[in-house]
C-alpha positions as CSV (number, residue, x, y, z in Angstrom):
1,M,74.1,139.6,92.2
2,N,75.6,140.0,95.7
3,N,73.6,137.2,96.7
4,T,74.8,135.3,94.3
5,F,78.4,135.8,94.5
6,L,78.0,134.7,97.9
7,I,76.5,131.6,97.6
8,V,79.2,130.5,95.1
9,A,82.1,131.4,97.1
10,V,81.0,129.9,100.5
11,V,80.4,126.8,97.6
12,V,83.9,127.0,96.1
13,V,85.1,127.8,100.1
14,V,83.2,124.0,100.8
15,W,84.7,122.4,98.0
16,A,87.7,123.4,98.7
17,V,88.2,121.9,102.7
18,L,86.6,119.1,101.5
19,F,88.8,118.7,98.9
20,A,91.4,119.4,101.2
21,V,90.5,117.3,103.4
22,M,90.2,114.2,101.5
23,M,93.2,114.8,100.0
24,T,94.8,114.7,103.4
25,M,93.1,110.8,103.9
26,N,94.3,109.1,101.4
27,K,97.8,110.2,101.0
28,K,97.7,108.8,104.8
29,R,95.6,105.5,103.7
30,Q,98.5,105.2,101.1
31,V,101.7,106.1,103.4
32,K,99.8,103.1,105.8
33,A,99.7,100.4,102.9
34,N,103.0,100.8,101.4
35,E,104.1,100.7,105.0
36,F,102.0,97.3,105.3
37,K,103.5,96.2,102.3
38,N,106.6,96.8,103.8
39,E,106.2,95.7,106.8
40,N,105.2,92.1,104.8
41,V,107.3,91.8,102.3
42,N,108.1,88.1,103.2
43,K,104.3,86.9,103.1
44,A,101.3,86.6,101.2
45,I,99.2,89.9,100.8
46,V,95.2,89.1,100.7
47,H,92.9,91.5,99.4
48,L,88.7,89.6,100.5
49,Y,86.0,91.9,99.5
50,G,83.3,90.0,102.2
51,N,82.4,90.0,104.9
52,N,82.0,87.4,107.8
53,L,85.7,86.7,107.0
54,K,88.2,83.6,108.3
55,I,91.6,81.8,107.3
56,D,92.4,78.5,108.7
57,G,89.1,78.9,111.1
58,N,90.2,82.6,112.2
59,D,88.2,85.1,112.5
60,I,89.5,88.1,110.6
61,S,90.2,90.2,113.1
62,Q,92.8,88.6,114.7
63,F,95.7,88.7,112.3
64,N,96.6,92.1,111.8
65,V,94.5,94.4,109.0
66,I,94.4,97.4,106.6
67,I,91.6,98.5,104.6
68,G,92.3,99.0,101.2
69,E,91.5,101.4,98.5
70,N,88.7,99.8,97.3
71,L,87.2,99.1,100.8
72,E,88.5,95.0,100.9
73,K,90.2,94.0,103.8
74,V,94.1,93.1,103.5
75,V,95.4,90.7,105.4
76,A,99.3,90.0,105.5
77,V,99.5,85.4,105.8
78,E,102.4,83.5,105.9
79,G,102.8,81.1,102.7
80,G,100.9,78.1,102.2
81,K,97.6,75.9,101.9
82,H,95.1,78.0,103.7
83,S,91.5,77.8,104.0
84,I,89.1,80.9,103.4
85,E,85.8,81.2,104.3
86,G,83.2,84.2,104.6
87,V,80.4,86.1,102.8
88,F,81.6,87.7,99.2
89,E,79.9,90.9,97.7
90,T,80.5,93.2,94.8
91,T,78.2,95.6,93.2
92,T,77.0,95.7,89.6
93,L,74.8,97.8,87.8
94,G,71.5,96.3,87.1
95,A,69.5,98.0,83.6
96,T,67.4,100.1,84.8
97,G,71.3,101.8,85.6
98,K,70.8,101.3,89.5
99,N,73.7,99.7,91.4
100,I,72.5,96.0,92.6
101,S,74.2,94.6,95.6
102,I,75.5,90.8,94.8
103,K,76.5,88.4,97.4
104,T,76.9,84.7,98.3
105,E,75.7,82.7,100.9
106,K,79.0,81.7,103.6
107,L,81.6,80.0,101.2
108,Q,84.8,78.3,102.3
109,F,87.6,76.6,100.0
110,E,91.0,75.9,99.7
111,V,93.7,78.1,98.0
112,E,97.6,77.6,97.9
113,L,99.3,81.3,98.3
114,Q,103.6,81.8,98.2
115,S,105.3,84.4,99.9
116,G,106.0,87.4,98.2
117,N,102.8,88.0,96.4
118,S,100.0,90.1,96.7
119,Y,96.3,88.7,95.8
120,V,92.1,88.9,95.0
121,V,90.1,87.2,96.4
122,G,86.1,88.5,95.1
123,I,83.7,87.4,93.2
124,Y,82.4,89.0,89.5
125,D,78.9,89.1,88.0
126,Y,79.8,86.9,85.7
127,S,80.3,83.2,84.7
128,P,83.7,81.2,84.2
129,E,83.2,81.5,80.7
130,D,82.9,85.1,80.3
131,R,85.8,85.6,82.2
132,E,88.3,83.6,80.0
133,R,86.5,85.6,77.0
134,Y,86.8,89.1,78.6
135,I,90.9,87.6,79.6
136,K,91.3,86.8,75.9
137,E,89.9,89.8,74.9
138,Y,91.5,92.2,76.5
139,G,93.8,90.8,79.5
140,N,94.6,90.2,82.6
141,M,96.8,91.6,85.4
142,G,97.0,88.8,86.8
143,E,96.9,84.7,86.9
144,D,93.6,83.1,88.2
145,I,94.7,80.1,91.0
146,L,91.0,79.3,92.2
147,V,87.9,80.1,89.8
148,M,84.6,79.0,91.1
149,P,81.9,79.0,89.9
150,L,78.8,80.1,91.5
151,S,74.7,80.2,90.4
152,L,71.7,81.9,91.3
153,C,73.6,85.1,92.9
154,K,71.5,86.4,95.7
155,E,69.9,89.6,94.9
156,S,71.1,89.6,91.5
157,E,69.4,89.4,87.8
158,H,73.0,87.4,87.2
159,A,71.8,83.8,86.3
160,S,75.6,82.9,87.5
161,C,78.7,84.4,88.7
162,C,82.2,83.4,90.2
163,L,84.5,83.8,92.9
164,V,88.3,84.3,92.4
165,V,91.3,83.9,93.2
166,S,93.8,86.0,91.2
167,R,97.7,86.2,91.5
168,N,99.1,90.0,91.2
169,K,101.6,90.9,88.5
């Protein structure tokens, strides 16, 4: 009985300490994200889900970049037409219940971004037609400005997917 009580007590204490540490880290991340948003209110804020990212031919590290809540790269750019390139990636649940990483080859596209708005650039594991059906059924939290169909995504069970640039409402 004493050993069981001791083990439970140690687990509870370790959990409480880790919980407090994680809450503190999350609060700091939220404060940093809010500061970033307030400092860049007159710019377009872009959330990018990928690697080897470039905007207008410049490596993303040359911009003021922060890491977002979902580990995306968040950058603020002036409004206007921009060229974005990179390897975009996401994860999906496979038929066996295992997470599958989906990534594209290097993509490059141009998009018009408006100052004062927030954008998300990422890939989805379904076709543009499936995305339209989903939006009709469940609604959309933003406006799609670019939907680029992709086929046979690397390491994917899916025959098609799409890159989407959407403006948040």
